[in-house]
N, C-alpha and C positions, 0 to 999 in steps of 0.2 A: 150915757151910752154904754152898755157892756167889750168891754175887750176882748174880740174874738182866742177861743181859747188854741193854744199853740195843739198843733197836732202831731199823734206820736208816732214815730216810725218805730215796724215793729222789734226791727235788730235797737231799739233803745231802749225797748221792757225789759222788767226783769220779771223773767216769766219766777211760778211759784213750783214747790219743790214737786208738786201732782202735774204741772203738765208736761214738769221735763221727762217724769215715768208716764207719764201717758203717750208722750213723744218717740220713745224707744222704747217703747210696748210694740213687741215684736207682733207678727200673726200668729196663730195658733196651734201648736202640733199635727191636729188633721190634714189642718188649710194646707200647712206647707207637705206635708209628706206627699199629700191627690197631690198637691202639683211637680212636686218631684216626681214622684211617676206617673204622670200623662208626659213629661222630657226625656224620660229613660228611657221610657219600651215603646218609642216611636220610632222610625225609620220615614227618611228620605224628608222632600219637603214639608213636608208634617208639623215634621219637629219646632222647624222655625219658625212655621204660621199658630204653632200650639204657644210659641215662645212669648209670642208678639199680642197672640190677642187673649189667653188664658187672664181674666179674672179673680185676682183669690176669694174676693168673699160668695164669688157662684159656687169654690167646692164648697163651701160649709152647707148649700143648695144640692148637690148635685148628688146620684143613689151610689153610693160604692160600687164601685165597677168590678170586677173581676181582681181584673190586675192590682184591685188595694187587697186581696185578700192571700198575695204570696207570701210566708213568712214571712222573708226577708226585705227590707228595703237597700239602696245602694250603695257601694258597691254587690252587696249578697245575692243581692238580683240578679245579677250578671250570671249565676251560677245555675243559677233556676230554670232548670228544665232544658240543658243541654242536648244539642245534637247528642245522635245515638256514635255511639268512639267505640273504631276497630277495639278489637277483644288481644287481650298480648300476644298471643299470637302473629297479631295483622300487623303490631308495631315490631316486635323486633323481625317477620318479614321487610318491610316498609324502613329500618334502620336498617339491615342490613343491603338493601338495597340503595343504600344511600351514601355509604362506602363507596360503591362503582361505580356510580355516576356523579350526586351535587358534591361528592367529598370528593372531587378531584377537581371541582373547579382552583381560580386562581384565588389568593388568599384564604382561601376556604378549607384548604387538605391544609395548612397550616395552623388553624382554629381546632381545630379539633372538637367538632362539638359532639362523636359520636363517642369519644372516647369517653366525655367527659358523662352523658349520659349512662353508660356502665358503667361506670365509677358511683354515680350520686346512691347516697345512700342514705333515711331513705329516696327513693326515684326522683325528679322535680322532673313532674308531667309537663308544664310550662316548653319543654326542652325539650322532651321526647316528643308536643303534639309538632311541635313547629319545625322538628327535624323528618318525623311524617308528612307530614304539609307538602313540603319538598319533595322531596319523594316517590309520596301518590302521583306527582305529573310523571315522573317519566314509570310507572310502574303497571305494565298489565293487569291491571284487574278489570274481574268479570262485574262491578260494580258499575263501572264504565262506560255509555254505550252514548249508540253520535249523537244522540241530543242535549246529553247532560256526561258530555269527558268526564267534568273532571269539578263533579257532585264534590265527590270523598276528598279531592283540595278543599275545595272553598270549607264544606262540614268542620274539615280539621284544623282552617283555618280559624274560623269564628271562637270555636271553641279554645283555642289555643287563645287567641287575643283576647278574649274573655275570660278565659282566668291569670291571661299577665294581670289584664288591669286590673285584676281583683286582687291579688297576692301583692300587688305596690300599693294599692289603697288601702291592708287590712295589717303590710308588716312590714313596718318601717327599714327592715333590713331590708331587703327587696332592691330599693333607692340605691345600698348600697356591694351589691353583686353583680362581680364578672359575669355571674350564668344568667341574670338580666339582661342584660345585654345581648348576652349574644344571640339571646333565644326571639328578643324583640332584633337584632340581624337580621334572624334567617326568618321570619314570618312578616318581615318589608323586606323581603325577598321577593318573596309567593306575594307580595301586594301592589311590586311593581311590574308583574308580569302575572295580573291579572286581569281580564278585561270587567266592566261593572264600578258603578261607580259609587257602589255602599260599601263594598272592600278596600278600593280606591279614597275614600274620605278616611277610613280607618290607618289607613296604612300613613295619610299623613298626619294625623292626634298621636300615631304610635309614633311616630319618627321624631316626632318633635315631645314626647316623652321622653326621648331612649335618648336627644340628643341631650335636654338638663340632669338626665342622672353622666352622664359623661361627663361632661362635664362639674358634676360636685365631686366623682370623688376621685375628679383632677386627672383621668385618665390621659388625658388632651396633654399633660406635661414632661415634659422631658425625665423628669423622677421617675423612675420604676419602682422604687419605694410612696411615694405618694399619690398615686395612678389608681390604687385602692385602698380602703382604712381597713378592710379585711384583713385576716392572718398570712402568713408569709406563703401555704399555701396555696389557698383564694390567689394570690398572683400570677402563679404559677402555673393556675390552672388558661390564662387565655394568650397568645402571641399576640398579645398588643399591637403592634406593626401593622400582621394581618387581621386584626378587625376593625383597625382603625380605616384600612386603608378602605377595608369591606365596605365600612355605614358607609365613608365619603365616595365614593365610588354609587351607592345606593342612593345616595343624598343627592348625588351630578343628576344620573335619573328621573328622579323624583322631582327635580326641580325641570329639568326638559321636559317631564309631562306635564308640569303643573301653569310652567311660562312662573316662575317662580326662586329668586336667590337660594340658594345652597345654603342649607344651617348651620356647618362650617366655613370658614375660614380656614384658606393654607393656611395660613402666620400664625394661628392660635394652633395647630396642631406642630406635636411635639415628636417627634419617634428615630428607631432606627431604617434605613431602608431595608425593603424585608429581604434580600437577597443577598445581598453585599455590608447591610451594615450599619454604612455610610449616617451622617445623619443627616435629615431630612431635609429639615431647613439650610443643611450646609448647600447641599445638589442643588435646593430650587431653586435657590438666591445663584449658587454661580451660572445656572441658563437660563437665567433672568438679565442676568447683568453681564453676560458673555466671558464670563470667567472658565480655569481651565474645567473641565469636565475630568474624574477618575478613570482610566484606560477598560477598568474592570468592572465597571456598575454592568446589571443582571439584564440580561435580553430578556423580560417577561415583565417579575412582580416587578423589578424598578421602572422599568420603559414604563408600563402601567401607572405604575405610582406617578410619572414625572407629563406623563399626559394628562391621569387627573386632573390632578393639580395645573396645569395650563388650563383643560377646557373652565374647571372652575372658577379658574383665575377669568379668565374672560365672558364666563355669564353673566360674573361678578361685577366688571367692568360696565355690560351690558345695563346692564338694572341700574347704574350710576349714570347713567348718561344718556336711558330713553329718551325723554324729549329732547335732549341735544340729535341725537342719532337718527326720532321720527321729522324735527328736520333736512335731516342729508334727504333724502327724497325732494325738498322742495329746497336746494342749497340755496342762497340767497349770496347778497354782496356784500365777504368782509374784506378783513388786512390781513395777510398773509405774515405780514412784521410786527404785530400788535404784541406783546407778550403776555403771558396769565391769559388766556382766553380758553375756557370750554376744546374751541374747533386745535389750538398747538397742540396742549393737553390730549386732549385725544389722539392726536395725532403721532403723537410720541410713547401713549399705551400702546398703539394698532404697530408703532417699528418693534416695540421690545418686544412686541408677542409675534411679531411676524421673523425677529433675530430668532427668538427662542426656538420656533415652530422648525427652522432650517438648522438648528442645531439640531436637534433630537434627529432629523433625519440620517445627517450629517453624523450619526451617533450609534443611532440604531437599527435604522430604517433595512441595512441588508441584511439583519439577521433575531431580526423582532417578531413572533410569528402573527399571520395574517387577520387574527380577530383586533390585535394590541396594531398594528399597522390601518386598521377599515379603522380606528375610535383616533386616529393621530392625521389618516384624514380626515374627518367626520368635527375633525376641532379647526382645520383650516375654513372645512366648509361655515361652521359655526361662525366664526370672523369676519368671513366672509356677506354673510349672510343672515345679522343679527335678526331679523325678527323671524325666524324656521321657527320658532316656536308656537307665532300664534297658524302657520301653516294646514292643523292638524283641525280646527275651527273652521279655518275659513274653507274646507275643504269639503267639513260636517253641512256646508254650509250658516254657517254663524256670522251675524248682523253686528256685533259690539264698535264701537269706534276705531282702538288696534287693529282689529280684523279687516276693515276696511281699512287699513294704512297699511295694511300687508299686504290686501288683495294691487296697492300702485307700485309693490317695490316690484322694482328691478333685477333680476338675476344676469349674474356679470357672465361672460363665458366659458372665466376658468370656473367661475362655481358650479360651471353645469359641468362639464371635466372633472370636477373635484362628488363628485356625488358620482359618478361614474367610477372615478376608481374605491368609493364604499364601496358599491351596490360589486367592481369584481377583487377585493378582500373578503368579503365577507361572504361569498360565490366559494372563491376554496378552503374559508374556515369550515361551514358548515358540512364539506369533507372530512373532516378532521375529528372524532367522537370525541376530544377534546374538551376541542376549541366552538364546538357548533354549541355548547352548551353557556357558552357565555354571557354572560346576562345583562348586556349590553349593546347584545348583536341588536336582537326586535327595535329597540328605538330606535337608532343610527340609523339604520336598513328604511325603517317607516318613515323619519325626515326627511332621507334623502331623496327618497321617492316621490312625497312633494315636492322637492325643487325641482325637479325635473319636470315635473307635471307644473308649474307655477307659472316656469316657463316654460313651456309649451304651451300653457292657456295664454297665454299674453300674445303668443303667433311670436314671441322674436325670435325661436332658436322651435318650428316646428320642425321644420326639413333636418334637423341633426340629427342623430340615432335610433331615426325610427318614430318617429313624434311619437306622438299620447298613447301609442300600440306599445311603448317601449318597459309601459306601466303591466306590465302581462311579465314581466322579469322581475322584476320585483316585486308583486305578489305570489308568484310560482315560492320566488325563495325564500318570502317571511313563510309559506306553507312547511318548509325544508324544518326551521328550527319548532322544537317540541316546545317551548315555551307556550299558556294557554289565549296570551292576550293577540299573539297574528293572525288570530284565523280572526277578530275584529278592527287589525290592522288592514289587512286582507282588504273587507269588503270593505269601509273606506277607501284603497284606494282603483275598485272596479265601482262605487259610486263616484269617486272623481275622474275616471276618466271617461264614464259615461255623460257625467257634466261638463265634459271638455275645454 
């Protein structure tokens, strides 16, 4: 009887040289190019569907589409068939309007983007388009109509975003330039304040890219000579503290909108306080650790930087304890004396934040501007209602597990009062020209309004502050702000009010 032959596992075989060549043989160039074209020229959900269902072999039998006849592939295909851009005179008018409007925004004035545009030779079109995009929001352009009041702004954003992305792909010097970061900062500013999912999706990708650039050129480092590898003149091109503070502010607003962790951790940011020049890490640690604060801290930029740092830390803490925080809705029995539990650690962290918020109030509340105070009260509100970022999807009729969890969330009495404190200070801020344009006002007003709505919809506070009809006051307040997203936010509040 013959002995059975031993089976050979594939890993035990010694492949021939030709088998290795065949295994590593990539698809033909036409197949790859057509696959790439199918992905790069799509928008919306169709992109993901094509990416998951497209078969490379089938591309060979597919007739050449019109998109394949374009003269360039990615990334230069981003520049093919651009939107109609404003003329040089129109761009100059928008740049002049930028100085009188958004150029006066906190942190932005110290960046000096309009001066960089004027000094750039040859012109730096990415930054020019970014400045024009923001300025067009405030302009009385005849192109604005009742149906598409921000069509020009959207076109400038799309053109600036595609040009920024194409230049970063083809020119490695762009990833080491401070001007690239400034252009991305202004484009992202419009992205967080524009309605529509397409712009918000591109804004999210832009923020991730620029975060990598900022870390690569070591802009977050304490050393001023290391935050860019370019020449000395390039290092003096931008106020580092103002730029990092503005990027942190954009990142926080994006985190609130997308319900995600901010890209930047306050522990990695090393810069000087924008007004007084004290080291940021020293002042932030002193605020958190109950140490003495300098008496000469500024009551606008410095106060805002510390309030932003607190809100960023609270958001990150909430995301760290997301599952345990969910259990707070249905608390179970636990031993308060057992050491090293998530409950005790969370309680200690919340106590630290509450102490820091109280110290911020004692140091800045009497002299800070209303828009900064509104952000401070919203920070307190977020600490009390950590699932607040789920409320927009709940108001729009979302049904995910996290949304259903937010639906069961109880709003404390103090949180309802703080939501109206936010309203009061935003209402005071809109009466001042330079405070009305603060980019964080729409989001904190919108989320505070949803806290009021959710509190009344649960019938716990239905009779207080005018009931659910009080949402009309938040709608009117949002419509007084100049940013494109406010109309959409007011519409969501109107829908939520009718839902009851």
